[in-house]
C-alpha positions in Angstrom: 4.4 -14.5 28.6 3.2 -11.9 26.2 0.9 -9.2 27.4 -1.2 -7.8 24.6 -1.9 -4.0 24.8 -4.6 -2.5 22.6 -4.3 1.1 21.4 -7.1 2.9 19.5 -5.6 5.7 17.5 -7.3 9.1 17.0 -5.9 12.3 15.6 -5.2 13.9 19.0 -5.5 11.0 21.5 -4.6 7.4 22.1 -6.9 5.1 24.1 -4.6 2.5 25.7 -5.9 -0.8 27.2 -3.3 -2.1 29.6 -3.8 -5.7 30.8 -4.5 -6.2 34.5 -5.5 -9.9 34.2 -6.2 -12.1 31.3 -9.8 -10.9 31.2 -9.5 -7.3 32.5 -7.9 -4.2 31.1 -7.3 -0.7 32.5 -8.0 1.9 29.9 -6.6 5.4 29.9 -6.3 8.1 27.3 -3.0 9.9 26.4 -2.1 12.6 23.9 -0.9 11.5 20.4 2.4 13.3 20.8 6.0 12.1 20.8 6.5 13.0 24.5 3.4 11.1 25.7 4.1 8.1 23.5 7.7 7.8 24.8 6.4 8.1 28.4 3.9 5.3 27.6 6.6 3.1 26.2 8.7 3.4 29.4 5.6 2.3 31.4 4.7 -0.7 29.3 5.1 -4.1 31.1 7.9 -6.5 30.0 7.0 -8.6 26.9 4.3 -6.2 25.8 2.9 -6.7 22.4 1.0 -3.7 21.1 -2.0 -4.1 18.7 -3.3 -1.2 16.7 -5.2 -0.4 13.5 -3.7 1.1 10.4 -5.2 4.6 10.5 -3.1 6.5 7.9 -0.8 9.2 9.1 -2.2 9.2 12.6 -0.8 5.8 13.5 2.6 6.2 11.9 4.2 8.2 14.8 3.1 5.6 17.3 4.3 2.7 15.2 7.6 4.4 14.4 8.4 5.1 18.1 7.4 1.6 19.2 9.6 0.0 16.6 12.5 2.3 17.5 12.1 1.2 21.2 12.0 -2.5 19.9 8.5 -3.1 21.3 6.6 -5.8 19.5 3.7 -4.2 17.5 1.1 -5.5 15.1 -0.7 -3.2 12.7 -3.9 -4.8 11.5 -6.4 -3.8 8.8 -9.5 -2.0 10.3 -11.6 -4.6 8.5 -10.1 -7.3 10.7 -11.0 -5.6 13.9 -14.5 -4.7 12.6 -15.3 -8.3 11.7 -13.8 -9.4 15.1 -16.2 -7.0 16.9 -19.1 -8.5 14.9 -17.9 -12.0 16.0 -17.9 -10.9 19.6 -21.4 -9.4 19.2 -20.2 -6.1 20.3 -22.9 -3.4 20.6 -20.8 -0.6 22.0 -18.2 1.4 20.0 -16.1 3.9 21.9 -12.4 4.6 21.8 -12.0 2.7 25.1 -14.0 -0.3 24.0 -12.1 -0.4 20.7 -8.8 -0.5 22.6 -10.0 -3.4 24.7 -11.2 -5.1 21.5 -7.7 -4.8 20.0 -6.1 -6.3 23.1 -8.5 -9.2 23.0 -7.9 -9.6 19.3 -4.2 -9.9 20.0 -4.7 -12.6 22.7 -6.9 -14.7 20.5 -5.4 -14.3 17.0 -1.7 -13.5 18.0 -1.1 -11.4 14.8 2.5 -11.3 13.3 4.8 -8.5 14.3 5.0 -5.5 12.0 8.3 -4.4 10.5 8.6 -0.6 10.2 9.6 0.8 6.9 12.9 2.6 6.5 13.2 6.3 6.6 13.9 6.4 2.9 10.6 4.6 2.1 8.7 6.9 4.4 10.1 9.9 2.5 9.4 8.2 -0.8 5.7 7.6 0.2 5.3 11.3 1.1 6.8 12.5 -2.2 4.6 10.2 -4.3 1.5 11.3 -2.4 2.5 14.9 -2.9 3.2 14.2 -6.6 -0.3 12.7 -7.1 -1.9 15.8 -5.5 0.1 18.2 -7.7 -1.0 16.3 -10.8 -4.6 16.4 -9.7 -4.4 20.1 -9.1 -2.8 20.7 -12.5 -5.5 18.7 -14.3 -8.2 20.6 -12.4 -6.7 24.0 -13.4 -6.1 22.8 -17.0 -9.8 21.8 -17.3 -10.9 25.1 -15.9 -8.7 26.9 -18.4 -10.2 24.9 -21.2 -13.7 25.6 -19.9 -13.1 29.3 -20.0 -11.5 29.3 -23.5 -14.8 29.5 -25.6 -16.3 32.3 -23.6 -16.9 35.5 -25.8 -15.6 37.8 -23.0 -12.5 36.6 -21.1 -10.9 38.3 -18.1 -7.2 38.7 -18.8 -6.4 38.6 -15.1 -8.1 35.3 -14.7 -6.4 33.8 -17.7 -3.0 35.0 -16.5 -3.5 33.7 -13.0 -4.6 30.3 -14.4 -1.5 30.1 -16.6 0.8 31.1 -13.8 -0.7 28.4 -11.5 -0.5 25.7 -14.2 3.2 26.6 -14.9 3.9 26.5 -11.2 2.5 23.0 -10.8 4.3 21.8 -13.9 7.6 23.0 -12.3 6.7 21.5 -9.0 5.8 18.1 -10.6 9.1 18.1 -12.5 11.0 18.8 -9.2 9.2 16.2 -7.2 9.6 13.6 -9.9 13.3 14.2 -10.1 13.6 13.8 -6.3 11.7 10.5 -6.4 13.9 9.2 -9.2 17.0 10.3 -7.3 15.9 8.6 -4.1 15.0 5.4 -5.9 18.2 5.3 -7.9 20.3 6.0 -4.9 18.8 3.5 -2.5 17.2 0.8 -4.7 19.4 0.7 -7.8 19.3 -3.1 -8.4 15.6 -3.4 -7.9 14.9 -0.4 -10.2 17.2 -1.8 -12.9 15.7 -5.3 -12.8 12.1 -4.1 -12.7 12.6 -1.8 -15.7 14.1 -4.7 -17.6 10.6 -6.1 -17.9 8.9 -4.8 -21.1 5.8 -2.8 -19.9 7.2 -1.6 -16.6 8.4 1.9 -16.7 10.5 3.8 -14.2 7.4 5.4 -12.8 5.7 2.0 -12.2 8.9 0.4 -10.9 9.3 3.3 -8.3 5.6 2.9 -7.3 6.1 -0.9 -6.8 9.1 -0.4 -4.7 7.3 2.2 -2.5 4.0 0.4 -2.1 5.6 -3.0 -1.4 8.4 -1.6 0.8 11.0 -3.0 -1.6 9.1 -6.3 -1.8 10.4 -7.1 1.7 7.2 -8.4 3.2 6.0 -10.7 0.4 6.8 -14.4 0.1 4.7 -15.2 -3.0 3.6 -13.4 -6.2 0.0 -14.3 -5.3 0.3 -12.4 -2.0 1.7 -9.5 -3.9 -1.2 -9.5 -6.4 -3.7 -9.7 -3.6 -2.1 -6.8 -1.7 -2.3 -4.6 -4.8 -5.9 -5.7 -5.4 -5.9 -7.5 -8.8 -6.9 -11.0 -7.8 -10.5 -12.2 -8.7 -13.2 -12.3 -5.9 -14.9 -15.7 -6.2 -18.1 -16.5 -4.4 -19.1 -20.2 -4.4 -22.1 -21.7 -2.6 -23.7 -25.0 -3.5 -24.0 -25.2 -7.3 -23.5 -21.5 -7.9 -20.1 -19.9 -8.4 -19.7 -16.2 -9.3 -16.6 -14.2 -10.0 -17.2 -10.6 -8.7 -14.4 -8.8 -10.4 -11.1 -8.0 -8.7 -10.7 -7.3 -5.0 -9.3 -3.7 -5.3 -7.8 -3.8 -1.9 -4.5 -1.9 -2.6 -3.3 1.4 -4.0 -5.8 2.4 -6.8 -3.2 4.6 -8.5 -0.7 1.7 -8.8 -3.5 -0.5 -10.2 -4.3 2.0 -12.8 -0.6 2.3 -13.8 -0.3 -1.5 -14.1 -3.5 -1.7 -16.2 -2.1 0.9 -18.6 1.2 -1.1 -18.6 -0.7 -4.2 -19.7 -1.4 -2.5 -23.0 2.3 -2.1 -23.7 3.0 -5.6 -22.3 0.7 -7.4 -24.8 2.7 -5.8 -27.6 6.3 -6.1 -26.4 6.4 -8.6 -23.6 6.4 -12.1 -25.2 5.0 -14.1 -22.2 2.3 -11.5 -21.6 1.5 -11.4 -25.3 1.2 -15.2 -25.4 -1.1 -15.2 -22.3 -3.3 -12.5 -23.7 -3.7 -14.2 -27.1 -4.5 -17.5 -25.4 -7.2 -16.0 -23.2 -8.7 -14.1 -26.1 -8.8 -17.3 -28.1 -10.6 -19.0 -25.2 -13.3 -16.4 -25.4 -12.3 -14.2 -22.4 -13.3 -10.5 -22.5 -10.5 -8.1 -23.3 -10.5 -6.5 -19.8 -10.4 -9.9 -18.1 -7.4 -10.9 -20.3 -5.7 -7.5 -19.5 -6.1 -8.1 -15.7 -4.5 -11.5 -16.2 -1.6 -9.7 -17.9 -1.3 -7.4 -14.9 -1.0 -10.5 -12.7 1.6 -11.8 -15.1 3.6 -8.6 -14.8 3.5 -8.8 -11.0 4.7 -12.4 -11.1 7.6 -11.3 -13.4 8.4 -8.3 -11.1 8.3 -10.5 -8.0 10.6 -13.1 -9.7 13.3 -10.7 -10.9 13.5 -9.0 -7.5 13.4 -12.2 -5.4 15.9 -14.1 -7.5 18.0 -11.0 -8.3 18.0 -11.6 -12.1 17.2 -9.4 -15.0 14.1 -10.2 -17.0 14.5 -12.9 -19.7 11.5 -13.2 -22.0 12.6 -16.7 -23.0 13.1 -18.0 -19.5 11.7 -21.4 -18.7 10.5 -21.6 -15.0 12.0 -24.3 -12.7 11.1 -25.2 -9.2 13.5 -23.7 -6.6 13.5 -21.9 -3.3 14.1 -18.2 -2.9 15.9 -16.2 -0.2 13.8 -14.7 2.6 14.1 -10.9 2.9 13.2 -10.9 6.6 16.4 -12.6 7.7 
């Protein structure tokens, strides 16, 4: 019988709720370090199933070591535990109570097991995050340089320092971009080639899709992929009223912006996307609404070429068929 263990993750500590009976847990706190986590893993009961929240970098070490030790683990969205706490009418929020809440969530909901990303994908995520920060810093410095340019009296030392920093970030951006391209080409050559065969999807977008989706490994439908990235409409219906509240925006905002920009290219060069855009515009849809529909079309095309292992064919006629499961 599975025994659900709830772990609330903080920067320096982990609150662990170990089951004593089906309704009681013993809660203790340990350090969020490799040594303490390995000791905890050795002390876990047989058939333990750990439940924790996704808390960015702080939870990755714990998840990584649990998966290495082949301990069943579920990583849930913090929104899920928050709404579960509201369902339980919880009025207390501490690390200890959150750990017990996660254990109870595991018992009642029995969430699916999490599959840890490969070391290559973990490195790719870090490099893409670093690249975004480099570009942000470069834009900030370039804006500052532009703001100083009309001043009647300019400090040469300031101008020189700004130019040196901008040049430094340009070099760093080029180096990190080359490393990302090398990693993707080396470890995901087929996916990269098939994704870039779609008109509108560049190498940058293809690399971002591979990184964000873990190589499309955990998705069984294009709709689930679009929801994960955050481009599906939010529909509110009650009685006679039905309101569409834009898109859900649940995923990576940087990837969403890249896909939105890609839709402008797709409506010019991608025949199915062009036909969809023109049809929606003729039906009276707003341009942005039609472009978001094109983004969804691009994601369906990306999902199809990766899942069915075929290059993009703009004249392809869809047929009903099953696709292989990546989790086997």
